[in-house]
C-alpha positions in Angstrom: 0.0 0.0 -0.1 2.8 2.3 0.8 4.5 1.8 -2.6 1.1 2.8 -4.3 1.0 6.0 -2.3 4.6 6.9 -3.2 3.9 6.3 -6.9 0.7 8.5 -6.7 2.6 11.2 -4.9 5.3 11.1 -7.5 2.8 11.2 -10.4 1.0 14.2 -8.9 4.2 16.1 -8.4 5.4 15.3 -11.8 2.2 16.5 -13.5 2.4 19.7 -11.4 6.0 20.3 -12.4 5.2 19.8 -16.1 2.3 22.2 -16.0 4.5 24.7 -14.1 7.3 24.5 -16.6 4.9 25.0 -19.5 3.8 28.2 -17.7 7.4 29.3 -17.2 8.1 28.9 -20.9 4.9 30.4 -22.4 4.7 33.3 -20.1 3.3 35.7 -21.3 4.6 38.2 -18.8 7.6 38.2 -16.4 5.1 38.0 -13.5 3.7 34.8 -14.8 7.2 33.4 -15.1 8.1 34.6 -11.5 4.9 33.0 -10.0 5.7 29.7 -11.9 9.1 29.7 -10.6 7.9 30.1 -7.1 5.5 27.3 -7.6 8.3 25.1 -9.0 10.5 25.9 -6.0 7.5 25.0 -3.7 7.1 21.7 -5.5 10.7 20.9 -5.0 10.4 21.7 -1.3 7.4 19.5 -1.0 9.1 16.6 -2.8 12.2 16.9 -0.6 9.9 17.0 2.4 8.0 14.0 1.3 11.2 12.1 0.7 12.5 13.0 4.2 9.3 11.8 5.8 9.1 8.7 3.8 12.9 7.8 4.6 12.6 9.3 8.2 15.6 11.6 8.1 16.3 15.3 8.4 19.4 15.4 6.1 17.8 17.6 3.5 16.5 20.3 5.9 19.5 22.8 5.3 19.0 22.4 1.6 15.3 23.1 1.9 15.9 26.2 3.9 18.4 27.5 1.3 15.9 26.7 -1.5 13.2 28.7 0.4 15.5 31.6 1.0 16.4 31.6 -2.8 12.7 31.7 -3.7 11.9 34.6 -1.3 15.0 36.6 -2.5 14.1 35.9 -6.2 10.5 37.0 -5.7 11.6 40.2 -4.0 14.1 41.0 -6.9 11.4 40.4 -9.5 9.0 42.6 -7.6 11.5 45.4 -7.4 12.3 45.1 -11.0 8.7 45.2 -12.1 8.0 48.1 -9.7 10.8 50.2 -11.2 9.7 49.3 -14.7 6.1 50.5 -14.2 7.1 53.6 -12.1 6.8 56.9 -13.9 9.8 59.3 -14.5 8.7 61.7 -11.7 7.4 59.1 -9.2 9.3 58.0 -6.1 13.1 57.3 -5.9 
């Protein structure tokens, strides 16, 4: 029964990753691509977390924390870029 559950989890994550990668490639805007990359990072975190639970270890926790930090910093960078791009010449700094 456990093997069936593991295969089902893998299939769901694989399907979600394929759909997310399609959204990253097609776009149409940079914000769509940024959201898709955040979703893909979240999927990777979930896969690593599921693997840690299935194998009963915490070895991947530091890697998961670094991936989460990378996702947050990447989102902030994209948000700042888009905010500067849409800001008028006389607005703000």
